[in-house]
All heavy atoms as an XYZ file, in Angstrom:
881
protein
N      23.745      9.015     -7.282
C      24.331      8.001     -6.426
C      25.524      7.381     -7.141
O      25.480      7.088     -8.332
C      23.292      6.923     -6.104
C      23.819      5.827     -5.200
S      22.644      4.468     -4.847
C      21.497      5.282     -3.808
N      26.585      7.173     -6.450
C      27.796      6.537     -6.967
C      27.453      5.153     -7.550
O      26.620      4.427     -7.002
C      28.806      6.378     -5.826
C      30.106      5.776     -6.241
O      30.094      4.687     -6.850
O      31.155      6.376     -5.943
N      28.075      4.811     -8.677
C      27.751      3.565     -9.359
C      28.028      2.322     -8.480
O      27.264      1.361     -8.482
C      28.534      3.468    -10.655
C      27.929      2.519    -11.647
C      28.507      2.676    -13.050
O      29.420      3.492    -13.259
O      28.035      1.934    -13.912
N      29.103      2.356     -7.715
C      29.430      1.242     -6.820
C      28.324      1.074     -5.782
O      27.888     -0.031     -5.481
C      30.816      1.429     -6.153
C      31.037      0.385     -5.078
C      31.919      1.384     -7.191
N      27.850      2.172     -5.247
C      26.755      2.120     -4.261
C      25.485      1.556     -4.887
O      24.736      0.828     -4.218
C      26.479      3.497     -3.654
C      27.623      4.078     -2.809
C      27.269      5.473     -2.349
C      27.933      3.183     -1.640
N      25.248      1.870     -6.154
C      24.090      1.321     -6.847
C      24.219     -0.208     -6.977
O      23.236     -0.925     -6.817
C      23.930      1.945     -8.236
C      23.456      3.374     -8.190
C      23.376      3.994     -9.570
O      23.988      3.554    -10.533
N      22.590      5.049     -9.694
N      25.426     -0.671     -7.290
C      25.644     -2.122     -7.401
C      25.427     -2.805     -6.048
O      24.817     -3.872     -5.956
C      27.052     -2.418     -7.881
C      27.319     -2.007     -9.331
C      28.607     -1.626     -9.719
C      26.332     -2.006    -10.294
C      28.864     -1.251    -11.035
C      26.572     -1.638    -11.596
C      27.838     -1.243    -11.951
O      28.091     -0.903    -13.248
N      25.918     -2.178     -5.010
C      25.721     -2.739     -3.665
C      24.248     -2.791     -3.301
O      23.754     -3.793     -2.747
C      26.500     -1.931     -2.623
C      27.996     -2.085     -2.748
C      28.770     -1.206     -1.770
O      28.139     -0.458     -0.972
O      30.003     -1.266     -1.793
N      23.532     -1.720     -3.610
C      22.093     -1.693     -3.340
C      21.363     -2.775     -4.132
O      20.491     -3.453     -3.616
C      21.525     -0.316     -3.650
C      20.026     -0.205     -3.366
C      19.478      1.174     -3.641
O      20.223      2.137     -3.834
N      18.168      1.286     -3.668
N      21.732     -2.938     -5.400
C      21.115     -3.962     -6.222
C      21.346     -5.338     -5.606
O      20.405     -6.147     -5.504
C      21.703     -3.938     -7.650
C      21.145     -5.039     -8.508
C      19.949     -4.867     -9.185
C      21.779     -6.267     -8.628
C      19.397     -5.892     -9.948
C      21.242     -7.290     -9.379
C      20.044     -7.088    -10.039
O      19.511     -8.120    -10.796
N      22.566     -5.618     -5.178
C      22.868     -6.902     -4.586
C      22.009     -7.159     -3.327
O      21.429     -8.232     -3.190
C      24.365     -6.963     -4.222
C      24.863     -8.302     -3.749
C      26.209     -8.599     -4.330
C      24.946     -8.354     -2.227
N      21.907     -6.176     -2.471
C      21.087     -6.322     -1.260
C      19.633     -6.568     -1.611
O      18.979     -7.471     -1.053
C      21.209     -5.073     -0.374
C      22.572     -4.903      0.263
C      22.581     -3.808      1.315
N      22.095     -2.518      0.847
C      22.869     -1.569      0.312
N      24.189     -1.779      0.176
N      22.374     -0.403     -0.077
N      19.104     -5.781     -2.563
C      17.703     -5.928     -2.963
C      17.456     -7.257     -3.642
O      16.388     -7.878     -3.488
C      17.293     -4.778     -3.841
C      17.222     -3.446     -3.078
C      16.986     -2.242     -3.991
O      16.934     -2.404     -5.247
O      16.870     -1.130     -3.457
N      18.421     -7.718     -4.437
C      18.244     -8.982     -5.170
C      18.202    -10.147     -4.213
O      17.407    -11.069     -4.367
C      19.391     -9.147     -6.171
C      19.257    -10.373     -7.051
C      18.121    -10.218     -8.053
N      18.227    -11.252     -9.045
C      17.255    -12.061     -9.376
N      16.052    -11.938     -8.829
N      17.420    -13.003    -10.275
N      19.062    -10.156     -3.204
C      19.043    -11.223     -2.193
C      17.701    -11.213     -1.480
O      17.090    -12.271     -1.258
C      20.216    -11.078     -1.201
C      21.522    -11.392     -1.935
C      20.013    -11.981     -0.001
C      22.776    -11.094     -1.108
N      17.224    -10.017     -1.123
C      15.919     -9.924     -0.462
C      14.801    -10.427     -1.370
O      13.900    -11.169     -0.916
C      15.640     -8.460     -0.055
O      16.672     -8.046      0.873
C      14.284     -8.316      0.609
N      14.858    -10.086     -2.644
C      13.833    -10.545     -3.601
C      13.851    -12.071     -3.730
O      12.794    -12.718     -3.655
C      14.108     -9.916     -4.962
C      13.204    -10.402     -6.084
C      13.625     -9.878     -7.447
O      14.709     -9.264     -7.599
O      12.864    -10.118     -8.392
N      15.020    -12.654     -3.915
C      15.138    -14.103     -4.059
C      14.705    -14.823     -2.786
O      14.031    -15.851     -2.834
C      16.568    -14.493     -4.405
C      17.035    -14.036     -5.797
C      18.540    -14.177     -5.927
C      16.307    -14.801     -6.900
N      15.063    -14.254     -1.663
C      14.678    -14.843     -0.379
C      13.167    -14.859     -0.231
O      12.571    -15.833      0.211
C      15.339    -14.019      0.752
C      15.394    -14.698      2.079
C      16.121    -13.813      3.076
N      15.612    -12.461      3.145
C      14.424    -12.115      3.675
N      13.636    -13.038      4.162
N      14.043    -10.859      3.709
N      12.521    -13.760     -0.638
C      11.066    -13.691     -0.587
C      10.408    -14.687     -1.517
O       9.396    -15.309     -1.183
N      10.973    -14.877     -2.718
C      10.416    -15.832     -3.667
C      10.489    -17.253     -3.122
O       9.621    -18.074     -3.376
C      11.173    -15.762     -5.001
C      10.892    -14.505     -5.797
C      11.783    -14.398     -7.023
O      12.587    -15.276     -7.349
N      11.636    -13.279     -7.739
N      11.555    -17.530     -2.377
C      11.745    -18.885     -1.828
C      11.092    -18.992     -0.458
O      11.051    -20.084      0.135
C      13.229    -19.204     -1.759
C      13.508    -20.667     -1.569
C      14.920    -21.010     -1.959
C      15.098    -22.532     -1.813
N      16.228    -23.018     -2.552
N      10.585    -17.881      0.061
C       9.922    -17.845      1.376
C      10.835    -18.365      2.486
O      10.441    -19.238      3.257
C       8.588    -18.616      1.318
C       7.694    -18.247      2.492
O       7.783    -17.155      3.027
N       6.843    -19.174      2.884
N      12.039    -17.825      2.531
C      12.989    -18.227      3.562
C      13.432    -16.970      4.325
O      13.629    -15.909      3.736
C      14.216    -18.960      2.942
C      14.971    -18.104      1.975
C      15.126    -19.511      3.996
N      13.523    -17.078      5.630
C      13.901    -15.925      6.445
C      15.420    -15.649      6.323
O      16.194    -16.513      5.903
C      13.578    -16.187      7.914
O      14.430    -17.205      8.437
N      15.800    -14.448      6.676
C      17.215    -14.100      6.699
C      17.987    -15.012      7.618
O      19.082    -15.480      7.282
C      17.415    -12.638      7.093
C      16.936    -11.640      6.086
C      17.096    -10.206      6.530
O      17.170     -9.941      7.746
O      17.155     -9.331      5.630
N      17.402    -15.270      8.770
C      18.061    -16.139      9.771
C      18.271    -17.543      9.212
O      19.384    -18.099      9.283
C      17.201    -16.180     11.034
C      17.815    -16.994     12.150
N      18.844    -16.519     12.941
C      17.548    -18.244     12.573
C      19.180    -17.442     13.798
N      18.404    -18.504     13.597
N      17.218    -18.125      8.645
C      17.305    -19.490      8.111
C      18.322    -19.545      6.949
O      19.120    -20.489      6.879
C      15.932    -19.967      7.639
C      15.961    -21.345      7.043
C      14.574    -21.823      6.697
N      14.665    -22.883      5.726
C      13.759    -23.175      4.845
N      12.615    -22.498      4.847
N      13.922    -24.150      3.977
N      18.266    -18.600      6.051
C      19.209    -18.560      4.911
C      20.635    -18.484      5.452
O      21.518    -19.211      4.968
C      18.913    -17.390      3.987
C      19.879    -17.174      2.838
C      20.013    -18.421      1.972
C      19.425    -15.979      2.000
N      20.879    -17.631      6.419
C      22.217    -17.510      7.006
C      22.702    -18.859      7.524
O      23.846    -19.286      7.233
C      22.198    -16.524      8.183
O      21.855    -15.229      7.714
N      21.865    -19.544      8.287
C      22.246    -20.825      8.866
C      22.461    -21.889      7.780
O      23.405    -22.679      7.864
C      21.193    -21.290      9.869
C      21.010    -20.412     11.099
C      19.899    -20.969     11.996
C      22.313    -20.295     11.884
N      21.613    -21.889      6.753
C      21.765    -22.876      5.685
C      23.006    -22.627      4.841
O      23.501    -23.540      4.184
C      20.488    -22.920      4.828
C      19.326    -23.518      5.584
C      18.095    -23.771      4.756
O      18.128    -23.618      3.516
O      17.065    -24.131      5.374
N      23.515    -21.399      4.890
C      24.790    -21.100      4.222
C      25.981    -21.408      5.122
O      27.133    -21.191      4.723
C      24.812    -19.627      3.790
C      23.849    -19.244      2.668
C      23.821    -17.711      2.513
C      24.229    -19.920      1.358
N      25.721    -21.861      6.350
C      26.792    -22.205      7.273
C      27.353    -21.000      7.993
O      28.487    -21.025      8.480
N      26.569    -19.951      8.080
C      26.993    -18.703      8.722
C      26.204    -18.463     10.009
O      25.263    -19.195     10.320
C      26.780    -17.524      7.773
C      27.573    -17.632      6.483
C      29.051    -17.488      6.777
C      29.863    -17.395      5.521
N      31.276    -17.213      5.821
N      26.564    -17.406     10.728
C      25.799    -17.033     11.905
C      24.411    -16.593     11.504
O      24.180    -16.205     10.337
C      26.492    -15.912     12.668
O      26.379    -14.688     11.952
N      23.470    -16.605     12.400
C      22.080    -16.274     12.105
C      21.856    -14.863     11.568
O      20.827    -14.606     10.949
N      22.785    -13.985     11.806
C      22.617    -12.602     11.380
C      23.394    -12.239     10.103
O      23.420    -11.075      9.707
C      23.020    -11.641     12.502
O      24.397    -11.840     12.805
N      24.000    -13.237      9.477
C      24.851    -12.984      8.299
C      24.116    -12.266      7.178
O      24.567    -11.213      6.690
C      25.459    -14.285      7.803
C      26.254    -14.157      6.546
C      27.471    -13.466      6.536
C      25.805    -14.696      5.340
C      28.203    -13.318      5.376
C      26.536    -14.571      4.180
C      27.740    -13.888      4.202
O      28.460    -13.745      3.046
N      22.972    -12.810      6.748
C      22.238    -12.205      5.625
C      21.708    -10.832      6.034
O      21.726     -9.898      5.242
C      21.124    -13.132      5.132
C      21.710    -14.393      4.506
C      20.206    -12.418      4.156
C      22.552    -14.154      3.243
N      21.268    -10.693      7.260
C      20.768     -9.380      7.722
C      21.880     -8.339      7.633
O      21.632     -7.201      7.283
C      20.275     -9.494      9.166
C      19.771     -8.187      9.740
C      18.456     -7.767      9.067
N      18.091     -6.446      9.505
C      17.680     -5.475      8.687
N      17.568     -5.697      7.405
N      17.358     -4.325      9.158
N      23.117     -8.726      7.922
C      24.213     -7.761      7.843
C      24.462     -7.329      6.399
O      24.896     -6.202      6.144
C      25.502     -8.326      8.464
O      26.018     -9.383      7.667
N      24.159     -8.207      5.450
C      24.295     -7.853      4.031
C      23.150     -6.961      3.581
O      23.348     -5.899      3.002
C      24.376     -9.133      3.140
C      25.637     -9.926      3.453
C      24.297     -8.759      1.659
C      25.675    -11.297      2.823
N      21.914     -7.398      3.864
C      20.745     -6.633      3.377
C      20.612     -5.283      4.070
O      20.011     -4.369      3.508
C      19.471     -7.443      3.548
O      19.246     -7.783      4.909
C      19.494     -8.723      2.695
N      21.185     -5.139      5.252
C      21.131     -3.841      5.931
C      22.225     -2.880      5.456
O      22.212     -1.713      5.795
C      21.260     -4.037      7.452
O      22.580     -4.439      7.771
N      23.180     -3.430      4.702
C      24.265     -2.588      4.196
C      25.487     -2.538      5.117
O      26.431     -1.809      4.831
N      25.475     -3.315      6.191
C      26.585     -3.306      7.132
C      27.841     -3.966      6.534
O      28.959     -3.584      6.845
C      26.197     -3.962      8.419
N      27.644     -4.947      5.670
C      28.737     -5.680      5.057
C      28.330     -6.154      3.670
O      27.171     -6.082      3.286
C      29.152     -6.884      5.937
O      30.348     -7.451      5.423
C      28.077     -7.935      6.012
N      29.328     -6.626      2.924
C      29.072     -7.231      1.616
C      29.675     -8.625      1.618
O      30.710     -8.859      2.252
C      29.747     -6.390      0.498
C      29.125     -5.027      0.311
S      27.407     -5.063     -0.205
C      27.571     -5.668     -1.860
N      29.048     -9.549      0.888
C      29.603    -10.921      0.857
C      30.862    -10.956      0.007
O      31.008    -10.161     -0.923
C      28.492    -11.740      0.230
C      27.746    -10.758     -0.627
C      27.808     -9.455      0.111
N      31.749    -11.895      0.326
C      32.889    -12.121     -0.570
C      32.375    -12.751     -1.858
O      31.203    -13.191     -1.919
C      33.871    -13.085      0.115
O      33.294    -14.376      0.192
N      33.177    -12.806     -2.875
C      32.756    -13.419     -4.130
C      32.385    -14.877     -3.887
O      31.384    -15.359     -4.407
C      33.870    -13.343     -5.181
C      34.086    -11.947     -5.746
S      32.614    -11.283     -6.577
C      32.511    -12.355     -7.978
N      33.177    -15.585     -3.099
C      32.902    -16.998     -2.800
C      31.531    -17.137     -2.118
O      30.728    -18.007     -2.482
C      34.000    -17.550     -1.918
C      33.855    -19.025     -1.611
C      35.054    -19.533     -0.826
C      34.912    -21.020     -0.586
N      36.091    -21.563      0.128
N      31.260    -16.281     -1.171
C      29.981    -16.347     -0.469
C      28.810    -15.946     -1.377
O      27.715    -16.499     -1.289
C      30.002    -15.465      0.788
C      30.973    -15.984      1.846
C      30.726    -17.431      2.270
O      29.549    -17.844      2.368
O      31.713    -18.150      2.479
N      29.056    -14.973     -2.272
C      28.016    -14.590     -3.216
C      27.677    -15.764     -4.143
O      26.509    -16.016     -4.421
C      28.425    -13.368     -4.024
C      27.402    -12.831     -5.011
C      26.068    -12.504     -4.347
C      27.948    -11.614     -5.753
N      28.684    -16.485     -4.574
C      28.439    -17.661     -5.421
C      27.669    -18.723     -4.625
O      26.782    -19.393     -5.173
C      29.742    -18.238     -5.964
C      30.404    -17.397     -7.003
C      31.776    -17.251     -7.034
C      29.660    -16.730     -7.968
C      32.404    -16.456     -7.979
C      30.276    -15.942     -8.923
C      31.644    -15.798     -8.944
N      27.950    -18.873     -3.336
C      27.196    -19.833     -2.520
C      25.732    -19.403     -2.410
O      24.830    -20.231     -2.429
C      27.799    -19.916     -1.118
C      29.115    -20.681     -1.075
C      29.624    -20.740      0.356
C      30.951    -21.449      0.449
N      31.458    -21.521      1.831
N      25.482    -18.106     -2.322
C      24.118    -17.571     -2.258
C      23.408    -17.922     -3.580
O      22.262    -18.367     -3.576
C      24.115    -16.079     -1.966
C      24.580    -15.824     -0.534
C      22.738    -15.482     -2.205
C      24.890    -14.367     -0.205
N      24.085    -17.691     -4.698
C      23.491    -18.012     -6.014
C      23.192    -19.509     -6.130
O      22.111    -19.893     -6.620
C      24.432    -17.587     -7.129
C      24.571    -16.092     -7.273
S      25.786    -15.724     -8.569
C      26.304    -14.087     -8.099
N      24.110    -20.330     -5.670
C      23.877    -21.788     -5.713
C      22.685    -22.168     -4.833
O      21.893    -23.042     -5.191
C      25.139    -22.544     -5.268
C      26.292    -22.529     -6.257
C      27.552    -23.113     -5.632
C      25.923    -23.284     -7.529
N      22.563    -21.528     -3.687
C      21.433    -21.789     -2.808
C      20.109    -21.536     -3.530
O      19.175    -22.314     -3.418
C      21.522    -20.924     -1.530
C      20.357    -21.096     -0.621
C      20.347    -22.117      0.330
C      19.236    -20.282     -0.713
C      19.246    -22.316      1.161
C      18.130    -20.448      0.110
C      18.146    -21.460      1.041
O      17.061    -21.666      1.860
N      20.065    -20.458     -4.288
C      18.834    -20.100     -5.010
C      18.761    -20.788     -6.378
O      17.809    -20.566     -7.116
C      18.718    -18.575     -5.158
C      18.447    -17.889     -3.854
C      19.377    -17.021     -3.302
C      17.247    -18.102     -3.168
C      19.123    -16.377     -2.106
C      16.987    -17.466     -1.956
C      17.935    -16.603     -1.431
N      19.777    -21.582     -6.705
C      19.812    -22.341     -7.948
C      19.726    -21.449     -9.176
O      18.967    -21.684    -10.100
C      18.726    -23.411     -7.973
C      18.871    -24.408     -6.842
C      17.724    -25.412     -6.785
O      16.642    -25.165     -7.354
O      17.935    -26.477     -6.158
N      20.523    -20.360     -9.147
C      20.584    -19.444    -10.287
C      22.026    -19.184    -10.648
O      22.932    -19.304     -9.806
C      19.833    -18.111    -10.020
C      20.471    -17.354     -8.852
C      18.357    -18.347     -9.816
C      19.884    -15.957     -8.670
N      22.259    -18.825    -11.903
C      23.594    -18.512    -12.375
C      23.904    -17.045    -12.077
O      22.994    -16.247    -11.804
C      23.674    -18.746    -13.892
O      22.850    -17.796    -14.560
N      25.182    -16.664    -12.171
C      25.521    -15.255    -11.985
C      24.790    -14.352    -12.980
O      24.335    -13.270    -12.611
C      27.050    -15.225    -12.205
C      27.499    -16.585    -11.768
C      26.402    -17.504    -12.229
N      24.637    -14.807    -14.222
C      23.930    -13.956    -15.205
C      22.459    -13.792    -14.796
O      21.885    -12.714    -14.988
C      24.060    -14.509    -16.619
O      23.475    -15.804    -16.699
N      21.857    -14.822    -14.223
C      20.465    -14.698    -13.745
C      20.401    -13.797    -12.540
O      19.447    -13.008    -12.399
C      19.895    -16.067    -13.411
C      19.659    -16.961    -14.612
C      19.317    -18.388    -14.233
O      20.030    -18.968    -13.374
O      18.357    -18.926    -14.793
N      21.383    -13.885    -11.672
C      21.396    -13.048    -10.471
C      21.458    -11.569    -10.840
O      20.758    -10.738    -10.292
C      22.578    -13.410     -9.559
C      22.590    -12.652     -8.273
C      21.915    -13.136     -7.148
C      23.257    -11.447     -8.149
C      21.923    -12.430     -5.956
C      23.263    -10.725     -6.947
C      22.588    -11.242     -5.850
N      22.315    -11.243    -11.813
C      22.530     -9.845    -12.189
C      21.715     -9.398    -13.410
O      21.939     -8.341    -13.941
C      24.021     -9.591    -12.461
C      24.857     -9.696    -11.220
C      25.693    -10.761    -11.027
C      24.816     -8.699    -10.266
C      26.487    -10.863     -9.887
C      25.600     -8.780     -9.101
C      26.440     -9.865     -8.928
N      20.725    -10.200    -13.799
C      19.967     -9.956    -15.037
C      19.335     -8.562    -15.086
O      19.310     -7.960    -16.141
C      18.893    -11.022    -15.227
N      18.832     -8.060    -14.011
C      18.150     -6.771    -14.055
C      19.042     -5.573    -13.857
O      18.588     -4.421    -13.926
N      20.318     -5.806    -13.650
C      21.230     -4.699    -13.303
C      21.474     -3.732    -14.467
O      21.468     -2.529    -14.274
C      22.563     -5.269    -12.831
C      23.565     -4.270    -12.275
C      22.988     -3.535    -11.083
C      24.817     -5.004    -11.867
N      21.641     -4.241    -15.643
C      22.011     -3.381    -16.775
C      20.816     -2.849    -17.561
O      20.978     -1.984    -18.400
C      22.934     -4.133    -17.719
C      24.298     -4.453    -17.104
C      25.056     -3.219    -16.683
O      25.045     -2.222    -17.398
O      25.671     -3.264    -15.608
N      19.647     -3.354    -17.293
C      18.475     -2.929    -18.056
C      17.982     -1.586    -17.523
O      17.564     -1.482    -16.376
C      17.356     -4.007    -17.957
C      16.133     -3.527    -18.730
C      17.860     -5.333    -18.487
N      18.012     -0.571    -18.367
C      17.582      0.758    -17.960
C      16.115      1.030    -18.350
O      15.482      1.847    -17.770
C      18.476      1.830    -18.609
C      19.959      1.651    -18.306
C      20.262      1.842    -16.851
C      21.767      1.759    -16.621
N      22.153      1.661    -15.261
N      15.653      0.301    -19.352
C      14.291      0.475    -19.871
C      13.334     -0.340    -18.995
O      13.422     -1.570    -18.949
C      14.229     -0.001    -21.325
C      12.863      0.126    -21.950
O      11.878      0.449    -21.233
O      12.752     -0.127    -23.167
N      12.396      0.296    -18.279
C      11.499     -0.417    -17.385
C      10.678     -1.502    -18.050
O      10.433     -2.550    -17.493
C      10.594      0.673    -16.815
C      11.253      1.962    -17.129
C      12.162      1.743    -18.285
N      10.247     -1.249    -19.310
C       9.470     -2.271    -20.025
C      10.306     -3.501    -20.285
O       9.844     -4.624    -20.116
C       8.926     -1.697    -21.337
C       7.853     -0.674    -21.164
C       7.386     -0.153    -22.495
C       6.379      1.002    -22.302
N       5.995      1.599    -23.581
N      11.535     -3.307    -20.706
C      12.429     -4.460    -20.983
C      12.777     -5.187    -19.688
O      12.875     -6.393    -19.655
C      13.678     -3.994    -21.717
C      13.391     -3.524    -23.118
C      14.684     -3.124    -23.849
N      14.398     -2.401    -25.060
C      14.087     -2.948    -26.211
N      13.968     -4.259    -26.295
N      13.843     -2.219    -27.282
N      12.983     -4.444    -18.632
C      13.276     -5.062    -17.346
C      12.096     -5.913    -16.865
O      12.280     -7.033    -16.413
C      13.611     -3.991    -16.313
N      10.899     -5.370    -16.987
C       9.697     -6.127    -16.567
C       9.506     -7.364    -17.429
O       9.203     -8.455    -16.933
C       8.460     -5.249    -16.633
N       9.730     -7.230    -18.725
C       9.609     -8.363    -19.640
C      10.656     -9.426    -19.303
O      10.350    -10.618    -19.255
C       9.741     -7.899    -21.077
C       9.629     -8.977    -22.163
C       8.276     -9.704    -22.071
C       9.820     -8.372    -23.533
N      11.883     -8.999    -19.065
C      12.954     -9.930    -18.721
C      12.628    -10.702    -17.464
O      12.842    -11.913    -17.394
N      12.086    -10.010    -16.496
C      11.723    -10.676    -15.234
C      10.617    -11.708    -15.459
O      10.686    -12.809    -14.958
C      11.278     -9.628    -14.217
C      10.943    -10.219    -12.866
C      10.660     -9.158    -11.841
C      10.325     -9.836    -10.534
N      10.538     -9.010     -9.407
N       9.626    -11.325    -16.236
C       8.528    -12.266    -16.521
C       9.010    -13.475    -17.310
O       8.560    -14.583    -17.072
C       7.410    -11.557    -17.292
C       6.694    -10.440    -16.538
C       5.862    -10.936    -15.358
N       4.862    -11.900    -15.692
C       3.625    -11.646    -16.071
N       3.212    -10.400    -16.150
N       2.765    -12.618    -16.349
N       9.915    -13.256    -18.250
C      10.467    -14.366    -19.035
C      11.195    -15.366    -18.163
O      11.107    -16.579    -18.377
C      11.384    -13.861    -20.125
C      10.730    -13.168    -21.315
C      11.783    -12.538    -22.228
C       9.848    -14.146    -22.093
N      11.898    -14.862    -17.162
C      12.629    -15.749    -16.251
C      11.705    -16.647    -15.443
O      12.102    -17.721    -15.006
C      13.515    -14.949    -15.312
C      14.666    -14.285    -15.998
C      15.466    -13.404    -15.046
O      15.254    -13.406    -13.846
N      16.402    -12.655    -15.595
N      10.467    -16.239    -15.281
C       9.510    -17.005    -14.478
C       8.815    -18.087    -15.277
O       8.151    -18.942    -14.705
C       8.480    -16.034    -13.885
C       9.065    -15.037    -12.936
C       8.111    -13.909    -12.570
O       6.991    -13.854    -13.121
O       8.462    -13.101    -11.706
N       8.944    -18.067    -16.622
C       8.232    -19.009    -17.476
C       8.931    -20.368    -17.538
O      10.139    -20.449    -17.480
C       8.110    -18.447    -18.911
C       7.323    -17.152    -19.049
C       7.371    -16.693    -20.508
C       5.886    -17.323    -18.585
N       8.127    -21.406    -17.726
C       8.704    -22.736    -17.932
C       9.114    -22.875    -19.407
O       8.831    -21.997    -20.221
C       7.725    -23.845    -17.519
C       6.437    -23.872    -18.319
O       6.403    -23.314    -19.454
O       5.457    -24.441    -17.854
N       9.780    -23.973    -19.750
C      10.307    -24.161    -21.103
C       9.227    -24.140    -22.169
O       9.417    -23.574    -23.232
C      11.099    -25.465    -21.194
C      12.436    -25.388    -20.457
O      12.879    -24.264    -20.143
O      13.027    -26.440    -20.188
N       8.081    -24.724    -21.864
C       6.985    -24.768    -22.849
C       6.489    -23.343    -23.178
O       6.303    -23.002    -24.342
C       5.826    -25.600    -22.296
O       4.729    -25.544    -23.157
N       6.316    -22.533    -22.161
C       5.864    -21.168    -22.377
C       6.936    -20.341    -23.084
O       6.613    -19.523    -23.950
C       5.502    -20.517    -21.038
N       8.215    -20.582    -22.769
C       9.295    -19.866    -23.449
C       9.309    -20.177    -24.946
O       9.557    -19.293    -25.762
C      10.648    -20.208    -22.820
C      10.979    -19.499    -21.532
C      12.265    -20.044    -20.917
C      11.083    -18.004    -21.719
N       9.041    -21.423    -25.300
C       8.993    -21.795    -26.715
C       7.895    -21.038    -27.432
O       8.041    -20.590    -28.576
C       8.818    -23.315    -26.861
C      10.063    -24.077    -26.510
C       9.867    -25.583    -26.648
O       9.045    -26.032    -27.473
O      10.586    -26.311    -25.938
N       6.746    -20.880    -26.782
C       5.641    -20.156    -27.366
C       5.998    -18.653    -27.565
O       5.688    -18.081    -28.591
C       4.389    -20.273    -26.487
C       3.814    -21.678    -26.477
C       2.690    -21.803    -25.458
C       2.233    -23.244    -25.350
N       1.274    -23.423    -24.275
N       6.669    -18.090    -26.575
C       7.089    -16.691    -26.675
C       8.083    -16.525    -27.836
O       7.977    -15.586    -28.613
C       7.701    -16.183    -25.344
C       8.352    -14.818    -25.527
C       6.650    -16.134    -24.251
N       9.013    -17.456    -27.939
C       9.995    -17.391    -29.012
C       9.307    -17.478    -30.383
O       9.633    -16.694    -31.293
C      11.017    -18.525    -28.876
C      12.104    -18.580    -29.921
C      12.898    -17.286    -29.964
C      13.032    -19.744    -29.660
N       8.334    -18.389    -30.523
C       7.596    -18.483    -31.785
C       6.855    -17.196    -32.075
O       6.828    -16.719    -33.214
C       6.612    -19.659    -31.722
C       7.219    -21.032    -31.896
C       6.170    -22.110    -31.616
C       7.813    -21.201    -33.274
N       6.250    -16.601    -31.067
C       5.522    -15.334    -31.248
C       6.467    -14.241    -31.710
O       6.169    -13.478    -32.631
C       4.798    -14.940    -29.967
C       4.071    -13.633    -30.079
C       2.922    -13.526    -30.844
C       4.545    -12.496    -29.442
C       2.250    -12.314    -30.976
C       3.906    -11.285    -29.559
C       2.744    -11.206    -30.334
N       7.630    -14.146    -31.064
C       8.592    -13.110    -31.432
C       9.063    -13.307    -32.881
O       9.172    -12.350    -33.624
C       9.788    -13.094    -30.435
C       9.315    -12.576    -29.086
C      10.931    -12.243    -30.992
C      10.355    -12.699    -27.971
N       9.298    -14.554    -33.241
C       9.693    -14.838    -34.626
C       8.591    -14.414    -35.600
O       8.857    -13.841    -36.641
C      10.030    -16.328    -34.797
C      11.321    -16.710    -34.102
C      11.536    -18.215    -34.051
O      10.633    -19.009    -34.186
N      12.794    -18.614    -33.828
N       7.345    -14.691    -35.223
C       6.210    -14.340    -36.080
C       6.072    -12.818    -36.247
O       5.909    -12.333    -37.346
C       4.936    -14.935    -35.502
C       3.715    -14.547    -36.259
C       3.300    -15.027    -37.472
C       2.709    -13.631    -35.842
N       2.148    -14.450    -37.843
C       1.741    -13.566    -36.872
C       2.537    -12.825    -34.728
C       0.616    -12.736    -36.789
C       1.425    -12.019    -34.649
C       0.495    -11.977    -35.676
N       6.169    -12.066    -35.153
C       5.958    -10.612    -35.239
C       7.146     -9.870    -35.868
O       7.011     -8.724    -36.296
C       5.583     -9.973    -33.893
C       6.721    -10.097    -32.881
C       4.297    -10.535    -33.367
C       6.483     -9.321    -31.594
N       8.319    -10.516    -35.890
C       9.482     -9.852    -36.470
C       9.791    -10.285    -37.890
O      10.757     -9.802    -38.493
C      10.738    -10.083    -35.594
O      10.974    -11.483    -35.469
C      10.566     -9.435    -34.245
N       8.951    -11.173    -38.452
C       9.141    -11.572    -39.858
C       8.902    -10.376    -40.779
O       8.051     -9.542    -40.503
C       8.145    -12.689    -40.240
C       8.515    -14.025    -39.683
C       7.531    -15.111    -40.099
O       6.521    -14.810    -40.781
O       7.778    -16.255    -39.748
N       9.645    -10.354    -41.852
C       9.509     -9.253    -42.794
C       8.808     -9.686    -44.043
O       8.764    -10.732    -44.475
C      10.876     -8.678    -43.146
C      11.500     -8.050    -41.937
C      12.834     -7.425    -42.275
C      13.394     -6.819    -41.003
N      14.601     -6.141    -41.159
């Protein structure tokens, strides 16, 4: 598959994933972004792609940064991708524990 098409597919799947996590319908998300009710559906179906400005609005809606939005894109190793996803779900207290554990296991 062409690399650009892979990026487009990732974007569509990521919006769907975030929407599911927030339990919001495509229609509702579209309206809350100030668009027509079918806007997000047109993106997730592959009919269109959002402009950069609209993509940033989508990220703001989900309260994530661009690096968080694209976090899984470059990871080719499934174990690292799964770990990265799980780390993103942890609160600050749990992240501190993971950091301490990593420091402990990597000591020489």
